[in-house]
Every structure is written in C-alpha cells, then in structure tokens.
N, C-alpha and C positions, 0 to 999 in steps of 0.2 A: 402672440401678441394680444394684449387686451383691447377691448373695444373702448375707443376714446369718445368723449363728448365732443361734438363738432367745434364748438367754441374753444375748448380746451386744447383740442388738436391744433386749431389755427393759431393759438397763442404760442404753442410749443414750436410749430413750424416757423413762425415769424422769428423767434429767437434763433432757431437753427440756421435760418437764411442769413441772419446777422452775424453768424460765425460762432455762436455760443452753444456749447454742448448742453443740452436740456433733456431732462427725463420726468416723467410722472413717477412719484415715488411714495412709499409708505402705505398707509391704510387704504388709499384709493385703489392701488394696484392689488392689494390683498383682496379687497371687497369685490373687485371686478372678477378676479380668479374664482371666487366663490359664487359668482353668478348673481351678485346683489347690485341694486341700482346705486349709483354713486352720485351724491349731490356736492360733496366737498372734496375737491382735488388739491393735491400739493405737487407743484412742479419745482424741481431742483435744476438750477442753471448756473453756468459760469459767468453770466452777465452781472456786473456790479450794480448796486442799487441806483447810482446816477444814470446808468444806461437803461435800466428798467423804467425808470421815471420818463426818460426820453421816448422810449418806445410805446410805453402805455401811460400817456399823460393823464388819463382819466382814473388811473388806479389809486386806491387808497393806501397810503404808507402805513403799515401796521406796526413796525418796529425798526426804527432807523439803525439802532445799534446791531440788530440781527439781520439787517438788510432783507426786508421782506415786505412785499406789497400784496394787495388783494385785488383780483379781478372779479367784478360782479356780473355774471351772465344771466342773472335771474330776470323774468319778465312775468308780467301778470296776464292771465288768460281770463277774459271777461266771462261771467256767469252765463250759462246757456238759457236759463229761465229766470224770470223776475223773482226776486226773493232769495235766490241762491247767492252764495259768497263767491267772489272771484278766486281763482287759484293761482298760486305763485309756481311756475316751472322754471327749468333751467338749473344752473349751478353756480358755484363760487369756485375760484381757483386761487390759492395762496402761492406765490412765487418767491422762492428764497435763493439765495446765492450759496454756492458750495465751493470749497477749496480742495485741492487734491483729486482723488479718484471717486467715482460714484460709489465704489465699493467701500472706501473709507467713510463716506458720508452715511452710508447704509449701516455701517457698524455702530453708529450712535443710536440706532433705533431701539436697541435693548433686547427686543424679541425677534426670533428668526421670521415669524409670520408677517412682521411689518417691514423686514429689510428686503424688500423687492422694489425694482424699478424697471421702467419700460419706456422705449422709444420706438415709434412705428418703423424706423429705418435701422434698427439695431435689435439684436437678440434680447430677450428678457433677461435682466440682471438678478441673479439669485445666488450671491456668493455664500450664503450660510445655511442652505437647505431649507428655506422657507416654504417651497411648494411641496416638499415631502411632508413637513410638519402639518401643512394645511390638509393634506390627504389623510394623514394619521390622526388629525383633530387634537393636536398637542401644543400646549404653550411652553416653549423652550427658549432659553436665553442664548444670545449670541456668544457672550463671554461667560466665564464661570458665574453661575447665579450667586455664589457667596460673594464674589467681588462686586457684582452689579448691585446687590442688595446692601452691601456695606457702604458703598459709594453714594447710593441713592435709595434710601429705605422706602421711599414712596413707590418704587418700582414693584414692591411686593403686592401692594394694592392694586396696582395696574395690572399685574399678572392675573389676579383673580377677576378683576373687572373684564378683562379680555376674554377670559374663559366663559364668564357669564354672558357676554355679548354674542360670542360665536358659538356657544354650546360645545366648547372644547374641554379636554382635561388638562391639568398641569402635568408637566413632565415630572418624574419621580425626583429628579435632582432639584427642581424648582420647588416642589412641595416641602422636601426635607430642608431646603435652605431657608424657606420662610419660617418653618418650625423652629429653625435654629437662631435666626436673626431678626425676629419681629420686635425684640425688646427696644432697639434703638428708635423704631417708629413710635413705640409707646412713650419713649422719653421725649420725642419731638412733640407729641401732642400734650404731654404734661407740662412742657415749657410754654404752651400756648400757640404753637405754630401748627394750626389745625386746618387751615384753608384747603390745602391740597388733599388732606386726608378726607375731609368733608366732601369735596368735589367728587373724589373717586367713589366714595360709598354711595353718593347719590346717583352717580352714573351707573354703578352696578345695580342699584335698585330699580331703575327704570329700564333695565335690559330685558331681552326676551327670555332670558333664563335666570332671572333673579334669585329663584329658590336655590338653584344650583350654586350660585355665587355665595348666598348665605351659608350654605352647608360647607363650602370650602373656607370661608372665614372662620367658621367654628372649628373645623377639623385641623386647620393649620395654626390656630392660636390667634389669628388676627382679629377675632371678635373682642378680644380683650382691649385691643387699641380702639375699637369704636365705642365700646360701652364703659370701659375701664376695667382694670384687672380685678379689682375687689367685687364688682357687680357681675362680671362674666363668670367668675370662679365661684359665686355663692348663689346661683339661681336655684330656686326651689324646684321640686318635681313638677308642680303646677306650671311655673315659668317654663321649664324645659319642654314640657309636653305642648304647651301653646306655641312656643317658638318653632318646634318641629312641625307643627300644623301649619303655621305661617310659611315655613320653607316649602312645604309640600303643595300649597295651593295659591301662593302669592302670584304666580305667572298667570292665573286666571282672572285676576283683577286688572283693571286699566292701569297702564304704566304712568300714573300721575305721581310726580316726586313726593309731594307732602302726604298723599294718601298712603303710598307704601311705606314711607318713614313712620306714619301713624301705626300701621300694622306691626311694625317691629317693636315700637316703644309700648304699645298697649298689650303686647304679649308677656310683658314682665310687669311685676307689681309696681304700684306708684312710688314706693319708697326707693326703688332701684331706678325706675325710669326717669325720674325728674333730674337727678344728677347726671344720668347718662345723656339726656337731652342738653343740659348745660355744658357738658363736656366738649361737644363739637361746635359750640358758639354759632349757632344758626342765626340768621337775621331775625329781627324782632317779630315779624309777622309769622314766619315759619315757626319759631319758637313758641309763639302764643297759640298757634294751631296744635302743635305737638303736646303742649301742656294741657290744652282743652281736651284733646283725645284721650290722655291718661286720666284726666280728672272728672271729664263730663260725658264721654260718649255713652256711658251707661245711663246717665240722667235723661237723655233725650227719649229713651225707651219707655220712660214712665210720663210722658207728656200725654195724658189720656184724654184731656178735655181742651177745647178751644182756648179757654181762658188760660190754662197752664202753658199752652203752646204759644200764645201771644206774649205771655209774661217772659217766657224764655227768649223769644225773639227780641223783645224790648230790652231785656237785661244784657244780652250778649251781642246783639246785632245780627244782620243777615249773613254777613261774611263768615263770622265764626260758626253760626248755626249751619250754613251750607257745607262748611268743612266737615263738621260733626256728622251731618246727614250723610254725605258722600262716604266718609269713613266707615260709618255703620253699614252702609251697602256693600262695601269692600269686606268687612268682617262677616257679613252674612255669607258671602261667597266662600271665604276661607274657612269658616267654622260650620258651614252648612246649617245655618239658622233659618227659621221661618221669616217670611217677608211681611207678616201682618202689621208689625209696627211701622215699617217703612211706608207701606201703603196708606196707613192711617195719617202719617205726617204729610204724605203727598196730597192727600185729600184735603186736610186742613189748610195747607198752603195754597192750593188751588182755589179754595173757597175765599181765602183772604184777598188773593190777587183779582179773581174774577168779580168779587163783590166790592173791591176797593175799600175794604175795611180797615179802619184806623188801628194802628199798632204803635207808632212812635209819636213822640212830642210833636213833630212836624206835621203829623196827620190831624192834630186837634184843630177845632174851629176857633180856638182862642190862643193867645200867646202871653208872654210875660207882661207886656204893656196893658193888655186887657185886665190882668189881675191887679195891677197897680192902679189903673184908672177906676176900677170898681172900689177902691179904698181898702182893699184887703191888706195890703202891705205897701210900704214906700220904698222897699229894698228890692232892687232887680234880681239880686242873688237868691233872696227868699222866694220871689215870684217864680224864678226858673225851677227852684226846688219843688214848689207847689204843683208845677206843671208835670214834673216827674211822678208825683203822687196821684194826680187826678187821671193819669193814663190808665190806671186800674179800672176806672169806671167803664172806658170803651173796650177794655179786654173782657169785662163781664158781658157787655151788651153794646154793639156798635151804635145803637139808637141813642145812647147817652152822650154821643158827640154833639151836644147842643149847648149853646153858649150859657144859658141860664142854669142848666144842670152842672155844668163844669165849674162855673163861678160859685155856685152854691156850695159844692163840696170843697173847693179850694178854701173857701172861708171856714168850713167845718174843720178841715184838716189843719189849718193854721192855729186853731184854738184847742182842738182835741188831739193830743198825741196818740191815745189809745186808738181812736178812730183811724188815724193815719196809719198806724202799725198793723191794724187788722183789716186794711181796705180790700185784701183779696179773700177774706173769710166770708163764706156764706152762712149766715146765721139761720138756725133752724128753730122755729117757734115750738 
C-alpha cells in the first residue's frame, strides 16, 4: 500500500463510509511507488457528481460533463524570519466518477506505469504490469501501441514526455510504433491543432531529464512534428552539433519553460528557427522572447559601454532584456562559455539600480507637456517623439537629466534631423 496524504486519506475514507468504492489512481500512485513526494492526487469513486457536491460542498467543480471536483488541501506556512516568503504546503485532490470496474477505468490510462490504483483497505490494483515496468524503467502501452497512437496521436509525445520526467526508456514496441505513426501528429499540427503538442513539448523541456527526451524526439522522428519536417530534415552540420550540445547539457540549466525553449531554437539558424517558433503558435509574450533569443541574444554580448547598455534597455525594455540575459546565462552553461560578458552586464545593471540612473522616458525630469509649454511644438505626438530622442542624453551622462539641458536638445532635435539621427554618436575633434 502507498502512503496517503492525511487529507486525501480522510476524503477517501469519507466516500467509502458513504458506500462508494474509491481509489487513489494514476500518476499519484505511480509517484508514491517511486518514492516521490505527491502534491496532486486523483481519486476515482463510484459517487456521482451530485453526491460529491453534497459531501464536499466546498469543492470546486472542474468539469460537470466529466463529473469531476477539486479538493484544495493547501495551506500557507508563515515565514520563519522577516523578509522571507511564506511557503505553501499540502496538496490538491481531483475526484472523478468512474463506471464499471477500477480495472476498466485504469485501462484508459494508456501507459502501464500510470494504470495503478490503491485503497488502504484493499490490495494495490495493478492489472497491466505497471509495477514491473516501474522496476524495469520502461514506458509501455496497455494496449497495442499502434492502436493507441492511431486513436490518439498525442500519446506519442506523452510517451516521450513520461520517459523524460521519469528517466525511463521507451519499450521497443513503443519506439517502433512512434517511428511508424508520427505523421498523423504532423498533420494535426499542420492543420493548426497545436495546443496539446505545444503543452507536451513544454512539459518535456522542464522535466528533470529534458536532454534525454530531446534525443528521443530526434531518434523517433517526432522532432519533425515540433520543428517542421523541412526544418528537421535540413539542419546543417553546425545546427546538428549545437543541438546535440543542448541535449547533452540542458539538464544543467534551470527548468524555466521559456529559457529552455530558447536553448532549443537558438541551436538552429535564424532562417530555420523563426518558422519553427511560428509553427507551435506560442502566446504573444513567449513568441516575442523566443524571436528575441534567435535574433538578439548575441547582441547583448556586445553591450560594452554603459551608454550602449542603457540604449538597449530603453529600446527593448527590461522584460525582454532580462529574458535575453537569463538565456545567455543558460547558454554559457550549455556551451561552456566564459562568464565575463554576463558579469559585465550584472555590474552595469547594479550601477543603474543603485544609482537610480535614468534609462526610460518616465525617468526624465520633463514630460511632453513641458516641451509644448516651452513652445517647441504644439503637437503632443511630436512632443512625445522628442522625449524618445532626448533620452539619449541621459544615456550618455545621467547628469544631463536637467530641465534646461533636455529642453535645449529637444528644440535642437526638432529642427535638425541630422543631430537627431546622430544623437548617440560621440564626435571626436
């Protein structure tokens, strides 16, 4: 028997006392058998949704059609010392109704290592040899892998993601079936149905053994689904070597979703990477970060002066800069690069923050109204544009953040286009 969380056990026993057969099932049982701490539990019960709502009136209904509720047993532990963040402990339990036998319900899990159930008053239910596969560290399907993957192609990515999370290998039959049936998943993405594919890929990348998962994607043919068949099949020797290096060392980096995505896409040339990013239809912010990674991560290594650094911050904003900076730190680990450039940027950022140095328009001592009141222009749009130009002065020297200086140059830039265009140039006599 597995070790139950006390709140989950109480909920299970409550349902049993009401006469409803109930089990913990799926990944929570698997992870307990592997000796891992479980925070997300799944309870399978014979109780219908209406009864679940009566027994647990505080529960959140997740899916009325699927008859599923969520019990939240989390609680906040106050910080021990001032300045430290509070910690959330406990777990959540999703409770769903099943019909037929528990063995039938487990049959829908797809993979043997997930098809496990337990109840403290009954024997552990393992109808498909899941415990043996846990010992063998194998991902194997309950039914024929060919049938499973044809009915639900996304299960191919799920198999690789499970292997990456658990540090398991794919059973030979699973690996061969993926190689044979990955094309329907490719067609699914080509039709624009990419959400499930994207989510599985992202989950794989933040797993403990992402490098192993990436190698499996490549070896099985599934990388064509992620990148596109033309791109995956036409990688240069340089791309291939860089990708192999990422696979080898990605696990040493922090498991941050956008950062590890950036490591994958920066391993291939810009010409191939940009359409590959567009293929998976990331949200706007993620897509922008990944494009920046491909197009600009090299640029930040050439920010050698404080003026160049501030100009870059101003042009792209702190959020986009921070992503590139953190991506470059991950790339340093993956490619065993020196840290001098990173340390230099850290120094310049620390100097800006500690000295409260102006970088953005909102840091200036004047605004658009000041420019209009000075008679430089009567257009608010042009006044705002002039503010964007005079920021260069404070990038050159923070002491230039003075009303008279800024207004003087705002007037100059409004009349002299050459001066405006060359505002970052340091003229040498």
